[in-house]
SEGU-859911 format. One record per atom (N, C-alpha, C): x, y, z; residue number from 0; residue in one letter; atom name. Coordinates in steps of 0.2 Angstrom, whole numbers. Atoms other than C-alpha are relative to their C-alpha. Layout:
N
       X       Y       Z    nr   rest   atom
       X       Y       Z   NUM      A     CA
...
// end
This chain:
230
       X       Y       Z    nr   rest   atom
      -1      -1      -7     0      M      N
    -193    -183     -54     0      M     CA
      -1       8       1     0      M      C
       0      -7      -2     1      P      N
    -197    -166     -46     1      P     CA
       6       3       1     1      P      C
      -6      -3      -2     2      P      N
    -184    -153     -45     2      P     CA
       2       0       7     2      P      C
      -3       0      -7     3      A      N
    -173    -153     -29     3      A     CA
      -3       7       3     3      A      C
       2      -6      -3     4      P      N
    -180    -140     -17     4      P     CA
       6       5       1     4      P      C
      -6      -6       0     5      T      N
    -170    -123     -17     5      T     CA
       0       2       7     5      T      C
      -1      -2      -6     6      V      N
    -162    -119      -1     6      V     CA
       2       7       1     6      V      C
      -1      -7       0     7      S      N
    -163    -101       4     7      S     CA
       7       1       3     7      S      C
      -7      -2      -3     8      P      N
    -145     -93       8     8      P     CA
      -2       3       6     8      P      C
       0      -3      -6     9      T      N
    -142     -88      25     9      T     CA
       6       5       1     9      T      C
      -5      -5       0    10      V      N
    -132     -72      26    10      V     CA
       1       5       6    10      V      C
      -1      -5      -6    11      A      N
    -124     -60      39    11      A     CA
       1       7      -4    11      A      C
      -1      -7       3    12      V      N
    -124     -41      36    12      V     CA
       3       4       6    12      V      C
      -4      -3      -5    13      V      N
    -111     -31      46    13      V     CA
      -1       8       0    13      V      C
       1      -7       0    14      L      N
    -117     -13      51    14      L     CA
       5       3       4    14      L      C
      -5      -4      -4    15      S      N
    -107       1      59    15      S     CA
      -3       6       3    15      S      C
       3      -6      -2    16      G      N
    -120      13      65    16      G     CA
      -6       1      -4    16      G      C
       6      -2       4    17      C      N
    -134      23      57    17      C     CA
       1       7      -3    17      C      C
      -1      -6       3    18      G      N
    -130      37      45    18      G     CA
       7       1      -4    18      G      C
      -6       0       5    19      V      N
    -118      41      31    19      V     CA
       7       3       3    19      V      C
      -6      -3      -2    20      N      N
    -106      52      41    20      N     CA
       3      -3       6    20      N      C
      -3       3      -6    21      D      N
    -104      42      57    21      D     CA
      -2      -8       1    21      D      C
       2       7       0    22      G      N
    -111      25      53    22      G     CA
      -1      -3      -6    22      G      C
       1       3       6    23      S      N
    -118      14      40    23      S     CA
      -4       4      -5    23      S      C
       4      -4       5    24      E      N
    -124      23      24    24      E     CA
      -7      -3      -1    24      E      C
       7       3       0    25      I      N
    -143      21      25    25      I     CA
      -3      -2      -7    25      I      C
       2       2       6    26      H      N
    -147      21       7    26      H     CA
       3      -7      -2    26      H      C
      -3       6       2    27      E      N
    -134       7       4    27      E     CA
      -2      -6       4    27      E      C
       2       5      -5    28      S      N
    -139      -3      19    28      S     CA
      -7      -3      -2    28      S      C
       7       2       2    29      V      N
    -158      -3      13    29      V     CA
       0      -3      -6    29      V      C
      -1       3       7    30      S      N
    -153      -7      -5    30      S     CA
       3      -7       1    30      S      C
      -2       6      -2    31      L      N
    -143     -21       2    31      L     CA
      -5      -5       2    31      L      C
       6       4      -3    32      L      N
    -157     -28      13    32      L     CA
      -5      -2      -5    32      L      C
       6       1       5    33      L      N
    -170     -26      -1    33      L     CA
       2      -5      -5    33      L      C
      -3       5       5    34      N      N
    -159     -35     -14    34      N     CA
       1      -7       3    34      N      C
       0       6      -3    35      L      N
    -156     -49      -2    35      L     CA
      -7      -3       1    35      L      C
       7       2       0    36      S      N
    -175     -50       1    36      S     CA
      -2      -3      -6    36      S      C
       2       3       6    37      R      N
    -178     -52     -17    37      R     CA
       3      -6      -2    37      R      C
      -3       7       1    38      H      N
    -166     -67     -18    38      H     CA
      -2      -5       5    38      H      C
       2       5      -5    39      G      N
    -175     -75      -3    39      G     CA
       5      -2       5    39      G      C
      -5       2      -5    40      A      N
    -160     -74       8    40      A     CA
      -3       1       7    40      A      C
       1      -1      -7    41      A      N
    -162     -76      27    41      A     CA
       6       4       3    41      A      C
      -5      -5      -2    42      V      N
    -153     -61      35    42      V     CA
       0       1       7    42      V      C
      -2      -2      -7    43      K      N
    -145     -58      52    43      K     CA
       5       6       0    43      K      C
      -4      -6      -1    44      C      N
    -138     -41      56    44      C     CA
       5       0       6    44      C      C
      -4      -1      -6    45      F      N
    -123     -38      67    45      F     CA
       4       7       0    45      F      C
      -4      -6       0    46      A      N
    -113     -23      73    46      A     CA
       4       0       6    46      A      C
      -4       0      -6    47      P      N
     -99     -19      85    47      P     CA
      -4       3       6    47      P      C
       3      -2      -6    48      D      N
    -106     -17     103    48      D     CA
       5       5       4    48      D      C
      -5      -4      -3    49      R      N
     -95      -2     107    49      R     CA
      -2       7      -3    49      R      C
       2      -6       2    50      P      N
     -96      17     106    50      P     CA
       3       2      -7    50      P      C
      -2      -3       6    51      Q      N
     -95      26      89    51      Q     CA
       6       4       1    51      Q      C
      -6      -4       0    52      T      N
     -79      35      85    52      T     CA
      -2       7       1    52      T      C
       3      -7      -1    53      D      N
     -89      51      84    53      D     CA
      -7       0      -2    53      D      C
       7      -1       2    54      V      N
    -107      57      82    54      V     CA
       0       7      -4    54      V      C
       1      -6       4    55      I      N
    -111      69      68    55      I     CA
      -7       2      -1    55      I      C
       7      -3       1    56      D      N
    -126      81      67    56      D     CA
      -1       0      -8    56      D      C
       1       0       8    57      H      N
    -132      76      49    57      H     CA
      -3       6      -3    57      H      C
       3      -5       3    58      A      N
    -142      91      47    58      A     CA
       5       6      -1    58      A      C
      -5      -5       0    59      R      N
    -127     103      50    59      R     CA
       6      -3      -3    59      R      C
      -7       3       3    60      G      N
    -113      91      44    60      G     CA
       5       2       5    60      G      C
      -5      -2      -5    61      E      N
    -104      95      60    61      E     CA
       0      -5       6    61      E      C
       0       4      -6    62      P      N
     -99      85      76    62      P     CA
      -5       2       5    62      P      C
       5      -2      -5    63      A      N
    -112      84      89    63      A     CA
       4       0       6    63      A      C
      -4      -1      -6    64      Q      N
    -102      90     104    64      Q     CA
      -3      -3       6    64      Q      C
       3       3      -7    65      G      N
    -104      80     120    65      G     CA
      -4      -6      -1    65      G      C
       4       6       1    66      E      N
    -114      66     112    66      E     CA
       4      -7      -1    66      E      C
      -3       7       1    67      S      N
    -109      47     112    67      S     CA
      -6      -5      -2    67      S      C
       5       5       2    68      R      N
    -119      33     103    68      R     CA
       4      -6      -1    68      R      C
      -3       7       0    69      N      N
    -116      14     103    69      N     CA
      -2      -2      -8    69      N      C
       0       2       7    70      C      N
    -113       7      85    70      C     CA
      -6      -5      -1    70      C      C
       5       5       1    71      M      N
    -125      -8      88    71      M     CA
      -7       3       1    71      M      C
       7      -3      -2    72      V      N
    -139       2      96    72      V     CA
      -2       4      -6    72      V      C
       2      -4       6    73      E      N
    -139      14      81    73      E     CA
      -1      -4      -6    73      E      C
       1       5       6    74      A      N
    -137       0      68    74      A     CA
      -7      -3       1    74      A      C
       7       4      -1    75      A      N
    -153      -8      76    75      A     CA
      -5       4      -3    75      A      C
       5      -4       4    76      R      N
    -163       7      68    76      R     CA
      -1      -3      -7    76      R      C
       1       2       7    77      I      N
    -159       0      51    77      I     CA
      -2      -8       0    77      I      C
       2       8      -1    78      A      N
    -161     -19      57    78      A     CA
      -7      -1       3    78      A      C
       7       1      -4    79      R      N
    -178     -15      65    79      R     CA
       1      -3       6    79      R      C
      -1       2      -6    80      G      N
    -171     -20      81    80      G     CA
       3      -7       0    80      G      C
      -2       7       1    81      D      N
    -166     -38      75    81      D     CA
       8       0      -1    81      D      C
      -7       0       1    82      I      N
    -147     -37      78    82      I     CA
       4      -3       6    82      I      C
      -4       3      -5    83      Q      N
    -133     -45      88    83      Q     CA
       7       3       0    83      Q      C
      -7      -3       0    84      P      N
    -115     -40      93    84      P     CA
       4      -4      -4    84      P      C
      -4       3       6    85      L      N
    -102     -43      80    85      L     CA
       4      -6       3    85      L      C
      -4       5      -3    86      E      N
     -93     -55      92    86      E     CA
      -3      -7       0    86      E      C
       4       6       1    87      K      N
    -107     -68      90    87      K     CA
       0      -3      -7    87      K      C
       1       2       7    88      L      N
    -105     -69      71    88      L     CA
       6      -5      -1    88      L      C
      -4       5       2    89      R      N
     -97     -85      65    89      R     CA
      -1      -2      -7    89      R      C
       1       2       7    90      A      N
     -94     -90      47    90      A     CA
      -3      -7      -1    90      A      C
       4       7       0    91      A      N
    -100    -108      51    91      A     CA
      -7       1      -1    91      A      C
       7      -1       0    92      D      N
    -117    -101      53    92      D     CA
      -3       3      -6    92      D      C
       3      -4       6    93      F      N
    -119     -92      36    93      F     CA
       3      -2      -6    93      F      C
      -2       2       6    94      D      N
    -117     -94      18    94      D     CA
       5       6      -3    94      D      C
      -3      -6       2    95      A      N
    -110     -76      15    95      A     CA
       0       5       5    95      A      C
       1      -5      -4    96      V      N
    -107     -60      23    96      V     CA
       1       7      -4    96      V      C
       0      -6       4    97      F      N
    -110     -42      17    97      F     CA
       2       6       5    97      F      C
      -2      -6      -4    98      F      N
    -103     -25      23    98      F     CA
      -2       6      -5    98      F      C
       2      -6       3    99      P      N
    -112      -9      17    99      P     CA
       6       5       2    99      P      C
      -5      -5      -2   100      G      N
    -101       7      17   100      G     CA
      -3       6       5   100      G      C
       1      -5      -5   101      G      N
    -103      24      25   101      G     CA
       6       1       4   101      G      C
      -6      -2      -4   102      F      N
     -90      33      36   102      F     CA
       0      -5       6   102      F      C
      -1       5      -6   103      G      N
     -94      20      50   103      G     CA
       4      -5      -2   103      G      C
      -5       6       2   104      A      N
     -85       7      40   104      A     CA
       7       3       0   104      A      C
      -7      -3      -1   105      A      N
     -70      19      40   105      A     CA
       2       3       6   105      A      C
      -1      -3      -7   106      K      N
     -72      25      58   106      K     CA
      -1      -5       5   106      K      C
       2       5      -6   107      N      N
     -80      11      68   107      N     CA
       2      -7      -2   107      N      C
      -3       7       2   108      L      N
     -74      -5      58   108      L     CA
       7       0      -1   108      L      C
      -7      -1       0   109      C      N
     -57       2      56   109      C     CA
       1       7       1   109      C      C
      -2      -7      -1   110      D      N
     -48      19      57   110      D     CA
       3       3      -6   110      D      C
      -2      -3       6   111      F      N
     -45      23      39   111      F     CA
      -1       7       0   111      F      C
       2      -7       0   112      A      N
     -54      39      41   112      A     CA
       5       5       3   112      A      C
      -5      -4      -4   113      T      N
     -41      46      53   113      T     CA
       7      -2      -1   113      T      C
      -7       2       1   114      R      N
     -25      36      49   114      R     CA
       2      -2      -7   114      R      C
      -2       2       7   115      G      N
     -26      32      31   115      G     CA
       4      -6      -1   115      G      C
      -4       6       1   116      A      N
     -12      20      26   116      A     CA
       3      -3       6   116      A      C
      -2       3      -6   117      D      N
      -8      17      44   117      D     CA
      -6      -3       4   117      D      C
       6       2      -3   118      M      N
     -25      11      47   118      M     CA
       0      -7       3   118      M      C
       0       6      -3   119      K      N
     -29      -3      59   119      K     CA
      -8      -3      -1   119      K      C
       6       3       1   120      V      N
     -44     -15      57   120      V     CA
      -2      -2       7   120      V      C
       2       2      -7   121      V      N
     -55     -18      73   121      V     CA
       1      -8       0   121      V      C
      -1       7       0   122      P      N
     -50     -36      78   122      P     CA
      -6      -4      -1   122      P      C
       6       4       1   123      E      N
     -68     -43      78   123      E     CA
      -1       0      -8   123      E      C
       2       0       7   124      V      N
     -70     -37      60   124      V     CA
       5      -4      -4   124      V      C
      -5       4       3   125      E      N
     -53     -44      55   125      E     CA
      -1      -8       1   125      E      C
       2       7      -1   126      R      N
     -58     -61      63   126      R     CA
      -5      -2      -5   126      R      C
       5       2       4   127      V      N
     -74     -61      53   127      V     CA
       2      -1      -7   127      V      C
      -2       1       7   128      L      N
     -66     -58      36   128      L     CA
       5      -6      -1   128      L      C
      -5       6       0   129      R      N
     -52     -71      40   129      R     CA
      -4      -6       0   129      R      C
       4       6      -1   130      D      N
     -65     -84      45   130      D     CA
      -4      -1      -6   130      D      C
       4       2       6   131      F      N
     -76     -82      30   131      F     CA
       5      -2      -6   131      F      C
      -5       2       6   132      T      N
     -60     -82      18   132      T     CA
       2      -7       1   132      T      C
      -3       7      -2   133      D      N
     -53     -97      27   133      D     CA
      -5      -6      -2   133      D      C
       5       5       1   134      A      N
     -70    -106      25   134      A     CA
      -2       0      -7   134      A      C
       2       0       7   135      G      N
     -71    -102       6   135      G     CA
      -7       3      -1   135      G      C
       7      -3       1   136      K      N
     -87     -92       9   136      K     CA
       1       7      -2   136      K      C
      -1      -6       3   137      P      N
     -90     -76      -1   137      P     CA
      -1       6       5   137      P      C
       0      -6      -3   138      I      N
     -89     -58       5   138      I     CA
      -2       5      -5   138      I      C
       2      -5       5   139      G      N
     -99     -44      -3   139      G     CA
       1       7       4   139      G      C
      -1      -7      -3   140      M      N
     -94     -25       1   140      M     CA
      -1       5      -5   140      M      C
       1      -6       5   141      C      N
     -98      -8      -6   141      C     CA
       3       6       3   141      C      C
      -3      -7      -2   142      C      N
     -92      10      -5   142      C     CA
       7      -1       3   142      C      C
      -7       0      -2   143      I      N
     -77      12       6   143      I     CA
       1      -6       4   143      I      C
      -1       6      -4   144      A      N
     -79      -5      15   144      A     CA
       5      -4      -3   144      A      C
      -5       5       2   145      P      N
     -68     -14       3   145      P     CA
       7       2       2   145      P      C
      -7      -2      -3   146      I      N
     -53      -4      10   146      I     CA
       2      -5       6   146      I      C
      -1       5      -6   147      I      N
     -55     -16      25   147      I     CA
       3      -7      -3   147      I      C
      -2       6       4   148      A      N
     -53     -31      13   148      A     CA
       7       1      -2   148      A      C
      -7      -2       3   149      A      N
     -38     -23       5   149      A     CA
       5      -1       6   149      A      C
      -4       0      -5   150      R      N
     -30     -22      22   150      R     CA
       1      -7       3   150      R      C
       1       7      -4   151      V      N
     -35     -40      29   151      V     CA
       2      -6      -5   151      V      C
      -1       6       5   152      I      N
     -35     -51      13   152      I     CA
       6       1      -4   152      I      C
      -6      -1       4   153      D      N
     -19     -54       5   153      D     CA
      -1      -1      -8   153      D      C
       1       0       8   154      G      N
     -19     -50     -14   154      G     CA
      -7       1      -2   154      G      C
       7      -2       2   155      A      N
     -37     -44     -14   155      A     CA
       0       4      -6   155      A      C
       1      -4       6   156      T      N
     -44     -37     -30   156      T     CA
      -7       4       2   156      T      C
       6      -4      -2   157      I      N
     -57     -23     -26   157      I     CA
      -1       6      -5   157      I      C
       1      -6       3   158      T      N
     -65      -8     -33   158      T     CA
      -2       5       6   158      T      C
       2      -6      -4   159      L      N
     -67       9     -24   159      L     CA
      -3       6      -5   159      L      C
       3      -5       5   160      G      N
     -75      17     -40   160      G     CA
       6       3      -4   160      G      C
      -5      -3       4   161      D      N
     -63      29     -49   161      D     CA
       7       0       4   161      D      C
      -6      -1      -4   162      P      N
     -44      30     -44   162      P     CA
       0       6       4   162      P      C
       0      -5      -5   163      S      N
     -42      40     -28   163      S     CA
       5      -1       5   163      S      C
      -4       1      -5   164      D      N
     -32      43     -13   164      D     CA
      -1      -7       4   164      D      C
       2       6      -3   165      A      N
     -42      28      -5   165      A     CA
       3      -6      -4   165      A      C
      -2       5       4   166      S      N
     -38      17     -20   166      S     CA
       8      -1       0   166      S      C
      -8       0       0   167      R      N
     -19      21     -19   167      R     CA
       2      -3       7   167      R      C
      -2       4      -6   168      V      N
     -19      16      -1   168      V     CA
      -1      -7       0   168      V      C
       1       7       1   169      A      N
     -27       0      -5   169      A     CA
       5      -4      -4   169      A      C
      -5       2       4   170      E      N
     -14      -3     -18   170      E     CA
       7      -1       4   170      E      C
      -6       0      -4   171      S      N
       0       1      -5   171      S     CA
      -1      -6       5   171      S      C
       0       6      -4   172      F      N
      -7     -14       5   172      F     CA
       1      -7      -4   172      F      C
      -1       6       4   173      G      N
      -4     -26     -10   173      G     CA
      -6      -2      -4   173      G      C
       6       1       3   174      A      N
     -22     -25     -16   174      A     CA
       0       2      -8   174      A      C
       1      -3       7   175      T      N
     -27     -23     -35   175      T     CA
      -6       4       0   175      T      C
       6      -4       1   176      H      N
     -39      -9     -38   176      H     CA
      -2       0      -7   176      H      C
       3       0       7   177      E      N
     -50     -10     -53   177      E     CA
      -6       5       0   177      E      C
       5      -5       0   178      P      N
     -60       6     -57   178      P     CA
      -7      -3      -3   178      P      C
       7       3       3   179      R      N
     -79       3     -60   179      R     CA
      -5       6       1   179      R      C
       6      -5      -1   180      P      N
     -94      15     -63   180      P     CA
      -4      -3       5   180      P      C
       4       1      -6   181      V      N
    -107      16     -50   181      V     CA
      -4      -7       0   181      V      C
       5       6       1   182      N      N
    -118       2     -57   182      N     CA
       3      -6      -2   182      N      C
      -3       6       2   183      E      N
    -105     -11     -60   183      E     CA
       4      -3       6   183      E      C
      -3       3      -5   184      I      N
     -95     -23     -49   184      I     CA
       7      -2      -2   184      I      C
      -6       3       0   185      C      N
     -78     -30     -46   185      C     CA
       0      -7       3   185      C      C
       1       7      -3   186      V      N
     -77     -49     -44   186      V     CA
       8      -3       1   186      V      C
      -7       3      -1   187      D      N
     -61     -57     -36   187      D     CA
      -2      -7       1   187      D      C
       2       7      -1   188      E      N
     -65     -75     -39   188      E     CA
       5      -4       4   188      E      C
      -5       3      -4   189      T      N
     -49     -81     -30   189      T     CA
      -2       0       7   189      T      C
       2      -2      -7   190      N      N
     -54     -73     -14   190      N     CA
      -8       0       2   190      N      C
       7       0       0   191      R      N
     -73     -75     -17   191      R     CA
      -2       7       3   191      R      C
       1      -7      -3   192      L      N
     -74     -56     -14   192      L     CA
      -3       4      -6   192      L      C
       4      -4       5   193      V      N
     -87     -45     -23   193      V     CA
      -1       7       3   193      V      C
       0      -7      -2   194      T      N
     -86     -26     -22   194      T     CA
      -4       4      -5   194      T      C
       4      -4       5   195      A      N
     -97     -12     -29   195      A     CA
       2       8       3   195      A      C
      -3      -7      -2   196      P      N
     -92       7     -29   196      P     CA
      -6       4       5   196      P      C
       6      -4      -3   197      A      N
    -110      14     -23   197      A     CA
       2       7       1   197      A      C
      -1      -7      -1   198      Y      N
    -107      31     -15   198      Y     CA
       7       2       0   198      Y      C
      -6      -3       2   199      M      N
     -89      32     -19   199      M     CA
      -1       4      -5   199      M      C
       2      -5       6   200      H      N
     -97      40     -34   200      H     CA
      -5       5       4   200      H      C
       4      -3      -5   201      G      N
    -104      53     -22   201      G     CA
      -6       4      -3   201      G      C
       5      -4       4   202      D      N
    -115      62     -35   202      D     CA
      -5      -5      -3   202      D      C
       4       5       4   203      A      N
    -123      46     -41   203      A     CA
      -7       0       3   203      A      C
       7       0      -2   204      P      N
    -142      45     -41   204      P     CA
      -1      -7       4   204      P      C
       1       6      -4   205      I      N
    -149      32     -29   205      I     CA
      -2      -6      -4   205      I      C
       2       6       4   206      H      N
    -156      20     -42   206      H     CA
       6      -3      -3   206      H      C
      -6       3       3   207      R      N
    -139      18     -50   207      R     CA
       4      -3       5   207      R      C
      -4       3      -6   208      V      N
    -131      15     -33   208      V     CA
      -4      -7       1   208      V      C
       4       7      -1   209      D      N
    -145       1     -31   209      D     CA
       2      -5      -5   209      D      C
      -2       4       6   210      E      N
    -141      -6     -48   210      E     CA
       7      -4       2   210      E      C
      -6       3      -1   211      G      N
    -123      -9     -43   211      G     CA
       0      -5       6   211      G      C
       0       4      -5   212      I      N
    -127     -16     -26   212      I     CA
      -4      -6      -1   212      I      C
       4       5       2   213      G      N
    -140     -27     -34   213      G     CA
       4      -6      -3   213      G      C
      -4       5       4   214      K      N
    -127     -35     -45   214      K     CA
       5      -3       5   214      K      C
      -5       3      -5   215      M      N
    -115     -37     -30   215      M     CA
      -3      -5       4   215      M      C
       3       5      -4   216      V      N
    -128     -46     -20   216      V     CA
      -1      -6      -5   216      V      C
       2       6       4   217      E      N
    -133     -57     -35   217      E     CA
       7      -4      -1   217      E      C
      -7       4       2   218      K      N
    -114     -62     -39   218      K     CA
       2      -3       7   218      K      C
      -3       3      -7   219      T      N
    -110     -65     -20   219      T     CA
      -4      -6       2   219      T      C
       4       5      -2   220      L      N
    -125     -76     -18   220      L     CA
       1      -6      -5   220      L      C
      -2       5       5   221      E      N
    -120     -85     -34   221      E     CA
       6      -4       2   221      E      C
      -6       3      -2   222      L      N
    -103     -88     -27   222      L     CA
      -1      -5       6   222      L      C
       2       4      -5   223      A      N
    -111     -94     -11   223      A     CA
      -3      -7      -1   223      A      C
       4       6       2   224      S      N
    -122    -107     -20   224      S     CA
       5      -5      -3   224      S      C
      -5       4       2   225      A      N
    -107    -113     -29   225      A     CA
       5      -3       5   225      A      C
      -4       2      -6   226      A      N
     -97    -115     -13   226      A     CA
      -4      -6       4   226      A      C
       4       5      -4   227      A      N
    -111    -125      -5   227      A     CA
      -1      -6      -4   227      A      C
       1       6       4   228      T      N
    -112    -137     -19   228      T     CA
       6      -3      -2   228      T      C
      -6       3       2   229      A      N
     -94    -140     -22   229      A     CA
       2      -6       4   229      A      C
// end
């Protein structure tokens, strides 16, 4: 008999703007999309349809005074215009969900960047994470994004790279933090959560960041396939 046809996974990617200092980290986002493409995944991008917390002039590394930008409109630059508001994302429509990092994850998806251990997660982001977790569908995250999972998912095991103030905050939420080098991942089989440090190792070369994100994508899709056939 011929082998059964392979069904391509359908995944969601949650972006938070465009640019390391006020949105989704572009290298991480492109690496994520590239690795998903290599695995034949059908991808749909989403972002909050709301103003960014701030706008940073990336050439100067300073706030762009008087400027306001919309998270989804900016994230559409990365998605090549194919993007929908986060409120339309439903776990029932996808096999997995991915969150790249960048300060947008800590500013626009939650307020960790300004409130630290007192952070709150944007309600739509929390809903998405709970929906995927409740459905037994895997979640892939990198860089600072796993701090959101630490806040929302009870008993999550994550990596944020080396021990740091951020990892200590995650542990204060009841999460377990496992240090990892830039090209390795942390797998929480119980919660079907896969995390990679990416640019939490800020001086890492881009090819090493890509190696870790590639492993995160591969493992997350493996968990998605296992869940689909269970």
